[in-house]
C-alpha positions in Angstrom: 0.0 0.0 0.0 2.8 2.4 0.9 4.4 1.7 -2.5 1.1 2.3 -4.3 0.6 5.5 -2.3 4.1 6.6 -3.2 3.5 6.0 -6.9 0.3 8.0 -6.8 2.0 10.8 -4.9 4.9 10.8 -7.2 2.6 11.0 -10.3 0.6 13.8 -8.7 3.8 15.7 -7.9 5.1 15.2 -11.4 1.8 16.5 -12.9 1.8 19.6 -10.6 5.4 20.3 -11.6 4.6 20.0 -15.3 1.6 22.3 -14.9 3.6 24.9 -13.0 6.2 24.8 -15.8 3.6 25.8 -18.4 3.4 29.5 -19.3 0.3 31.2 -18.1 -1.2 33.5 -20.8 -0.1 37.1 -20.2 -2.8 39.6 -19.3 -2.3 43.1 -20.6 -4.4 46.1 -20.1 -4.1 48.7 -22.9 -5.3 52.3 -22.7 -5.1 55.1 -25.3 -6.7 58.5 -25.9 -9.5 56.6 -27.7 -10.2 53.0 -28.6 -12.4 52.6 -31.6 -13.9 49.2 -31.3 -15.6 49.2 -34.7 -18.4 47.1 -33.2 -21.9 47.4 -34.7 -22.6 50.4 -32.4 -19.2 52.0 -33.3 -18.4 52.2 -29.6 -15.5 54.1 -28.2 -13.7 52.8 -25.1 -10.9 53.8 -22.7 -9.3 50.4 -22.0 -9.0 46.9 -23.5 -7.8 43.8 -21.6 -6.1 41.0 -23.6 -5.4 37.6 -22.1 -3.1 35.5 -24.3 -4.6 35.7 -27.8 -8.1 36.8 -26.8 -9.8 40.1 -25.8 -11.4 39.7 -22.3 -12.7 43.2 -21.6 -13.5 46.5 -23.4 -14.7 49.5 -21.4 -13.5 52.0 -18.8 -10.1 52.0 -17.3 -11.4 52.1 -13.8 -13.4 48.9 -14.3 -10.6 47.2 -16.2 -8.2 47.8 -13.3 -10.6 46.6 -10.7 -11.3 43.3 -12.6 -7.7 42.7 -13.7 -5.5 44.4 -11.0 -2.5 42.2 -11.8 -2.5 42.9 -15.5 0.5 44.4 -17.1 -0.3 48.0 -18.0 0.4 49.4 -21.5 -0.6 53.1 -21.7 -0.6 55.1 -25.0 -1.5 58.7 -24.2 -2.0 60.7 -27.3 -2.4 57.5 -29.4 -5.4 55.7 -30.8 -6.3 52.0 -30.9 -8.3 50.4 -33.7 -9.0 46.8 -34.9 -6.3 45.8 -37.3 -7.1 46.2 -41.0 -8.4 43.5 -43.2 -7.8 44.0 -46.9 -10.8 42.6 -48.7 -9.2 42.1 -52.1 -5.6 41.3 -52.6 -3.1 39.2 -54.6 -0.4 38.5 -51.9 1.2 35.6 -53.8 1.3 37.6 -57.0 2.7 40.5 -55.1 5.4 38.3 -53.6 6.4 36.9 -56.9 6.5 40.4 -58.4 9.3 41.3 -56.0 11.6 38.9 -57.8 10.5 40.2 -61.3 10.9 43.4 -63.3 9.1 46.3 -61.7 7.5 48.5 -64.4 5.1 50.5 -62.1 5.2 54.2 -62.9 7.0 53.9 -66.3 6.0 56.9 -68.3 7.1 55.7 -71.8 7.9 52.5 -73.7 11.5 53.6 -73.6 11.4 53.7 -69.8 9.9 50.2 -69.8 12.7 48.8 -72.0 15.4 50.6 -69.9 14.0 49.0 -66.7 13.9 45.6 -68.4 17.5 45.8 -69.5 18.6 46.8 -66.0 16.6 43.9 -64.5 18.1 41.4 -67.1 21.6 42.1 -65.9 20.8 40.1 -62.7 18.0 37.9 -63.9 18.9 34.2 -63.7 15.6 32.9 -65.3 15.1 31.8 -68.9 12.3 34.4 -69.3 12.1 38.1 -68.5 8.8 38.5 -66.5 7.5 41.7 -65.1 4.5 43.8 -64.2 3.2 47.3 -63.9 3.2 49.1 -67.3 0.2 51.4 -67.9 -0.2 53.0 -71.3 -2.5 55.7 -69.7 0.7 57.3 -68.3 2.0 58.2 -71.7 -0.8 58.0 -74.2 -3.3 60.8 -74.8 -6.8 59.3 -74.6 -8.9 59.3 -77.8 -5.9 59.3 -80.1 -4.7 55.7 -79.7 -7.1 52.7 -79.7 -4.4 50.1 -79.1 -2.3 49.9 -76.0 1.0 49.4 -77.9 2.0 50.3 -81.4 4.0 48.3 -84.0 6.9 50.6 -83.3 6.7 49.7 -79.6 6.8 46.0 -80.6 9.8 46.7 -82.8 11.7 48.4 -80.0 11.1 45.5 -77.6 12.4 43.1 -80.2 15.5 45.2 -80.8 16.2 45.2 -77.1 15.6 41.5 -76.7 16.0 39.6 -80.0 16.6 36.2 -78.4 15.3 36.3 -74.8 11.6 35.8 -74.3 9.8 38.7 -72.6 6.3 38.7 -71.0 5.3 41.7 -68.9 1.8 42.3 -67.4 -0.1 45.5 -67.4 -0.7 47.2 -64.0 -4.1 45.6 -63.6 -3.0 42.1 -64.7 -5.6 41.9 -67.5 -3.1 42.2 -70.4 0.4 41.1 -71.2 3.0 42.3 -73.7 5.2 39.8 -75.5 8.1 40.0 -77.8 8.8 37.8 -80.9 11.2 35.6 -79.0 8.4 34.7 -76.6 6.2 33.8 -79.5 8.9 31.5 -80.8 9.6 30.1 -77.3 5.9 29.1 -76.9 6.0 27.2 -80.2 3.3 29.3 -81.8 5.0 29.5 -85.2 3.5 26.3 -86.6 0.9 25.2 -89.1 -2.6 25.5 -87.7 -4.0 22.1 -86.8 -7.4 23.1 -85.4 -10.4 25.0 -86.9 -10.5 26.9 -83.7 -7.1 28.5 -84.3 -6.5 31.7 -86.1 -3.4 33.1 -87.8 -1.8 36.3 -86.7 0.8 38.3 -88.5 3.7 40.2 -87.0 6.9 41.8 -88.0 10.0 41.9 -85.8 11.0 45.2 -87.3 9.7 47.7 -89.9 11.9 46.1 -92.5 11.5 42.4 -91.8 9.2 40.1 -93.6 5.8 39.3 -92.0 5.7 36.1 -89.9 2.5 34.1 -89.3 1.8 32.4 -86.0 -1.3 30.6 -84.7 -3.3 31.0 -81.6 -6.7 29.9 -80.3 -9.8 32.0 -81.0 -10.9 32.8 -77.5 -14.2 34.4 -76.5 -13.5 37.1 -73.9 -10.0 37.8 -75.1 -8.3 39.9 -77.7 -5.0 39.6 -79.7 -4.3 43.3 -80.2 -3.4 44.4 -83.7 -2.8 47.6 -85.5 -3.8 47.6 -89.1 -3.5 43.8 -89.2 -0.1 43.6 -87.5 0.1 42.1 -83.9 1.4 44.6 -81.4 2.4 41.9 -78.9 -0.4 42.7 -76.5 -2.8 39.9 -75.3 -5.9 40.9 -73.3 -8.0 39.0 -70.7 -8.6 35.4 -71.8 -5.8 35.6 -74.4 -3.5 36.9 -71.6 -4.6 34.0 -69.3 -3.8 31.5 -72.1 -0.3 32.9 -72.7 0.5 33.0 -69.0 -0.6 29.5 -68.4 2.1 28.4 -70.8 5.0 30.3 -69.2 7.1 28.3 -66.7 6.0 28.8 -63.1 8.5 30.3 -60.6 9.4 27.8 -57.9 8.6 28.9 -54.4 12.3 28.8 -53.5 12.8 31.8 -55.8 10.1 34.0 -54.1 10.0 32.5 -50.6 12.0 35.3 -49.0 9.8 38.0 -50.6 6.6 36.1 -49.5 7.6 36.5 -45.8 8.8 40.0 -46.3 5.4 40.8 -47.9 3.7 39.6 -44.8 5.9 41.8 -42.7 5.0 44.7 -45.0 1.3 43.9 -44.3 2.1 44.1 -40.5 3.8 47.4 -41.0 0.6 48.8 -42.5 -1.6 47.3 -39.7 -3.0 44.5 -41.9 -3.5 41.1 -40.2 -6.1 39.6 -42.6 -6.6 39.5 -46.4 -8.9 38.1 -48.9 -6.7 36.4 -51.5 -8.8 36.8 -54.7 -8.4 33.7 -56.9 -5.8 30.9 -56.2 -5.2 27.7 -58.1 -4.7 24.3 -56.6 -0.9 24.6 -56.4 -1.1 27.9 -54.5 -3.6 26.4 -52.0 -1.5 23.3 -51.5 1.6 25.5 -50.8 -0.3 27.7 -48.4 -1.8 24.7 -46.6 1.7 23.3 -46.1 3.0 26.6 -44.8 0.2 26.9 -42.3 0.7 23.4 -41.1 4.3 24.3 -40.4 3.2 27.5 -38.6 5.0 29.7 -41.0 2.3 32.2 -42.0 1.6 35.0 -39.5 -1.5 36.3 -41.3 -5.1 35.4 -41.8 -5.8 34.5 -45.4 -9.4 34.1 -46.6 -8.9 32.5 -50.0 -11.1 32.3 -53.1 -10.5 29.6 -55.6 -9.7 30.6 -59.2 -12.9 30.3 -61.3 -11.4 28.1 -63.9 -12.6 24.6 -64.7 -10.3 23.0 -62.2 -11.2 25.5 -59.4 -14.9 25.2 -60.0 -14.7 21.4 -60.0 -12.6 21.3 -56.8 -15.1 23.6 -54.9 -18.1 21.5 -56.0 -16.4 18.3 -55.1 -14.7 19.2 -51.8 -16.8 22.1 -50.6 -15.5 24.8 -48.2 -12.5 24.6 -45.9 -12.9 26.9 -42.9 -10.2 27.6 -40.3 -9.6 30.6 -38.1 -6.4 31.6 -40.0 -6.8 30.0 -43.4 -10.1 29.3 -45.1 -11.4 28.5 -48.6 -15.1 29.4 -48.7 -15.7 30.6 -52.2 -14.8 30.9 -55.9 -13.9 33.9 -57.9 -15.5 34.2 -61.3 -14.9 36.8 -64.1 -17.5 38.5 -66.2 -15.3 41.1 -67.9 -11.8 42.8 -68.0 -10.5 46.1 -66.7 -11.5 49.7 -67.7 -7.8 50.7 -68.1 -7.2 48.1 -70.8 -10.7 48.7 -72.3 -11.8 45.2 -71.3 -14.6 46.3 -68.9 -17.9 45.3 -70.5 -20.0 48.5 -71.1 -23.6 48.9 -72.2 -22.5 51.8 -74.4 -19.4 52.0 -76.5 -16.1 53.5 -75.2 -16.0 57.1 -76.2 -12.3 56.9 -76.8 -12.8 53.6 -78.9 -16.0 54.0 -81.0 -17.7 50.7 -81.6 -15.9 48.9 -78.8 -17.9 47.7 -75.7 -15.2 45.7 -73.9 -14.9 41.9 -73.4 -17.3 39.5 -71.9 -15.2 36.8 -70.3 -18.1 34.5 -69.3 -21.5 34.1 -70.9 -24.6 34.9 -68.8 -25.9 31.4 -69.1 -22.6 29.8 -68.0 -22.4 32.3 -65.1 -26.0 31.4 -64.1 -25.2 27.6 -64.2 -22.0 27.9 -62.1 -23.8 30.2 -59.6 -26.7 27.8 -59.3 -24.4 24.9 -58.6 -22.5 26.9 -55.9 -25.8 28.0 -54.3 -26.7 24.3 -53.9 -23.5 23.7 -51.9 -23.7 27.0 -49.9 -20.4 28.1 -51.5 -19.6 31.8 -51.7 -19.5 33.4 -55.2 -17.3 36.4 -55.7 -17.6 37.8 -59.3 -15.3 40.3 -61.0 -17.5 42.9 -62.6 -16.3 46.3 -63.6 -18.4 47.6 -66.5 -22.0 48.5 -66.2 -23.0 45.6 -68.6 -21.0 43.1 -66.5 -22.5 44.4 -63.3 -26.0 44.2 -64.9 -25.4 40.4 -65.6 -24.1 39.8 -62.1 -27.1 41.6 -60.5 -29.6 39.8 -62.7 -28.3 36.4 -61.8 -27.9 37.2 -58.1 -31.4 38.6 -58.0 -32.7 35.4 -59.7 -30.9 32.9 -57.4 -30.5 34.5 -54.0 -33.4 34.3 -51.5 -34.4 37.4 -49.6 -32.1 38.1 -46.6 -29.9 35.1 -47.3 -26.5 34.5 -45.6 -24.5 33.2 -48.5 -22.6 36.5 -48.6 -22.1 36.6 -52.3 -19.8 39.4 -53.5 -19.4 41.7 -56.5 -15.7 42.5 -56.8 -15.0 46.0 -57.9 -18.6 47.0 -58.9 -16.9 49.9 -60.6 -19.5 51.1 -63.1 -23.1 50.3 -62.2 -26.2 51.5 -63.9 -28.4 53.1 -61.2 -31.5 51.3 -62.5 -29.8 48.0 -61.8 -29.0 48.9 -58.2 -32.6 48.5 -57.2 -32.4 44.7 -57.7 -29.7 44.4 -55.0 -32.0 45.5 -52.2 -32.7 42.8 -49.7 -30.4 40.3 -51.3 -27.5 40.7 -48.9 -25.0 41.1 -51.8 -21.7 42.6 -50.7 -20.0 45.2 -52.8 -16.2 44.6 -52.5 -14.6 47.8 -53.8 -11.2 49.4 -53.9 -11.4 53.1 -53.3 -7.9 53.8 -54.6 -9.1 52.6 -58.1 -11.3 55.6 -58.2 -8.5 58.1 -57.5 -6.1 56.3 -59.8 -8.6 56.2 -62.7 -9.8 59.8 -62.1 -7.5 61.4 -64.8 -8.9 59.3 -67.6 -12.2 57.6 -66.4 -14.3 60.3 -68.0 -12.6 59.7 -71.4 -13.7 56.1 -71.3 -17.2 56.7 -70.1 -18.3 60.0 -71.7 -20.4 58.2 -74.4 -23.9 57.1 -73.8 -26.2 58.6 -71.2 -24.8 61.3 -69.0 -25.6 59.1 -65.9 -22.9 56.6 -66.8 -20.0 58.5 -65.0 -22.4 59.2 -62.2 -22.7 55.5 -61.6 -19.0 55.0 -61.6 -17.1 54.4 -58.3 -20.4 55.1 -56.7 -19.8 53.8 -53.2 -22.5 55.8 -51.5 -25.1 54.6 -54.0 -24.0 51.0 -53.5 -24.4 51.5 -49.7 -28.0 52.7 -50.3 -29.0 49.2 -51.4 -28.8 48.3 -47.7 -25.8 46.0 -48.0 -22.4 46.3 -46.3 -19.3 47.2 -48.2 -15.9 45.5 -48.0 -12.9 47.7 -48.8 -9.6 46.6 -50.2 -6.7 47.7 -52.3 -6.2 45.0 -55.0 -2.5 45.2 -54.3 -0.2 45.0 -56.3 -2.5 46.9 -58.7 -2.6 49.6 -56.1 -0.4 50.4 -53.1 -0.9 48.1 -50.0 -1.1 51.1 -47.7 -4.6 51.1 -46.1 -4.4 54.8 -45.5 -4.8 55.2 -49.3 -8.1 53.3 -49.0 -9.2 55.5 -46.1 -8.4 58.8 -47.8 -9.9 57.8 -51.1 -13.1 56.6 -49.5 -13.7 59.5 -47.2 -12.2 62.4 -49.2 -12.1 61.0 -52.7 -8.4 62.1 -53.0 -5.1 60.3 -53.2 -2.3 59.9 -50.7 0.3 61.5 -53.0 -1.7 64.7 -53.6 -2.0 64.3 -57.4 -5.7 65.0 -57.4 -6.3 68.7 -56.7 -10.0 68.3 -56.6 -11.9 65.4 -55.1 -13.2 62.9 -57.7 -17.0 62.5 -57.6 -17.1 63.7 -54.0 -20.8 63.1 -53.6 -20.0 59.3 -53.5 -17.7 59.7 -50.4 -18.2 57.3 -47.5 -18.4 58.5 -43.9 -15.3 57.8 -41.7 -17.4 55.3 -39.7 -18.5 53.4 -42.9 -14.9 53.4 -44.1 -13.4 52.0 -40.9 -16.2 49.3 -40.8 -15.4 48.5 -44.5 -11.7 48.0 -43.6 -12.4 45.9 -40.4 -15.8 44.4 -39.3 -17.5 44.4 -42.8 -14.4 43.0 -44.4 -14.4 40.2 -41.8 -18.1 39.6 -42.4 -17.5 39.4 -46.1 -15.1 36.4 -45.4 -17.3 34.8 -42.7 -14.6 35.8 -40.1 -16.7 38.3 -38.1 -17.1 35.9 -35.1 -13.3 35.8 -34.9 -12.0 39.2 -35.8 -12.8 42.6 -37.3 -13.8 44.4 -34.1 -12.5 44.9 -30.6 -15.0 42.8 -28.5 -14.7 40.3 -25.7 -13.8 36.8 -26.8 -12.6 37.9 -30.3 -9.0 37.6 -31.3 -6.7 40.4 -30.1 -6.0 41.8 -33.6 -5.5 45.5 -33.2 -3.3 48.4 -34.1 -2.0 51.6 -32.4 -1.9 54.7 -34.5 -0.5 58.2 -34.0 -3.6 59.9 -35.3 -7.4 59.9 -34.6 -8.2 59.2 -38.3 -11.9 59.2 -37.6 -12.2 62.6 -36.1 -9.6 64.0 -38.6 -11.6 62.8 -41.5 -14.8 64.2 -40.0 -13.2 67.6 -39.8 -11.9 67.4 -43.3 -15.2 66.4 -44.7 -16.7 69.5 -43.1 -13.8 71.7 -44.3 -12.7 70.4 -47.7 -10.2 73.2 -48.3 -8.1 72.3 -45.3 -4.8 70.5 -45.8 -5.1 66.7 -45.7 -1.5 66.0 -44.7 -2.3 65.1 -41.2 -4.5 62.2 -42.5 -2.3 61.1 -45.4 0.8 61.0 -43.1 -0.9 59.0 -40.4 1.2 56.0 -39.2 0.7 52.6 -37.6 3.0 52.5 -34.5 2.3 48.9 -33.4 0.4 46.0 -34.9 -0.8 43.2 -32.6 -2.0 39.9 -34.0 -3.6 37.2 -31.8 -2.2 39.1 -28.8 1.4 39.2 -30.0 3.2 42.2 -31.3 4.2 41.6 -34.9 5.2 45.2 -35.8 
């Protein structure tokens, strides 16, 4: 008996010793000049108590100290606490890959593009030259040029790189520019062997003989040509077809930039993102990284809306986790306004007779949406032009029950006919918009949309009108198309201006959102749009301690600026995140 008692005592002592060695979650009481909780009442608090990874209390400092007298005190007088930001539409993996490729953002001429490509190629170890960021709107005068590149531009690219294949994406990712070496590398100079192929003609220089190559005839895509000669530009589905044939970069090449991109998110106060359209390989990679505990960020993923992605979602359904989830599929109805691929009801005024590109037929879209609705899968549809948005709204109106909780989304909702908006009421459709698109497009948007009824521009970037449908709005950046900095989103949404001060006058100011709506769109509503609102998005007890400390009261500052539009906006544009806390841990 003594021996048995000794064994029991020894085991109990061992258990107590082990438990005492375990770390007890730290309890920290934070105070600041104001704590904006972004809850449904938009409450403001004095103190917040965090225990481990969870918020335990939000309220007054006096009560917090009485309940948690032993808590470590972290006081931030003159500073402001908010929920950390959630970017509702991003391309983090693409952004990370771009860091290892040629950066063409901001180039103001074809000559500047080629110069950057030459500089990049001096250190490029890959077989191809891949890059992103060119934007013909920075050097072309609207209305004079219907093509994005000219034959002379194509000749210049071929002179610079006669033997090395080049494929560089436009800023929005909806078009690529190739050289002749890329055409040869892809094996396109062959005899057509399918009735669905078409022959294109190009010249490597103004003096060379024409060369014929063959490509598929793709609905929803365009092989750009000038007077019958290929310019090297492939748009939307043609761009997708080309890029699917270019060798994929191994993760080892862009692994370092992936982790540095996450650190950059933390620097800007971002702890959650919606990754808008990933293929099977991307998801397998992310799943492996999460299992190894290597990703310090919430990623709400959408499957790419290709045949494989649609099939996988219907076969396997959603995968929901606190940090990594796959709940929906991203479909495309049209292209982008900047590359004239957005599908418009009326012709482009700077390209008479052209209405854009329809990437998916309405019947096909209806069938896929119906199939997804039967499995309770979220649909997010890329729709930029008013015709594309009309298709999305018609189908959603037809399929969605009144006050449903499927949380289907329209990504961008950039140009919407006001008559179509009525059909959204009561359908709980989420407009997922990127306010910096409005300020970036402002210099040329009117040139694209001036044709047709005068109301067309009034229905563009119309965030206040979209809010009037009774739905919430999720706000994002679409980085790398725009800057990752969430303050660009906040300034563009509330003041309709840009961070860099290029817009002297606000763009369509009547469509500005309130500071409260904007913060909700960047936190709670963005979380709701990804089914993450029970976990994050606001500072409430039992939610994850995902929050930021900033040097500026951005809410009150924006209120003042909305009342006094002539005042300098520098205080708001120069606002900084001091600290980012994710799951109770300081990550920046």
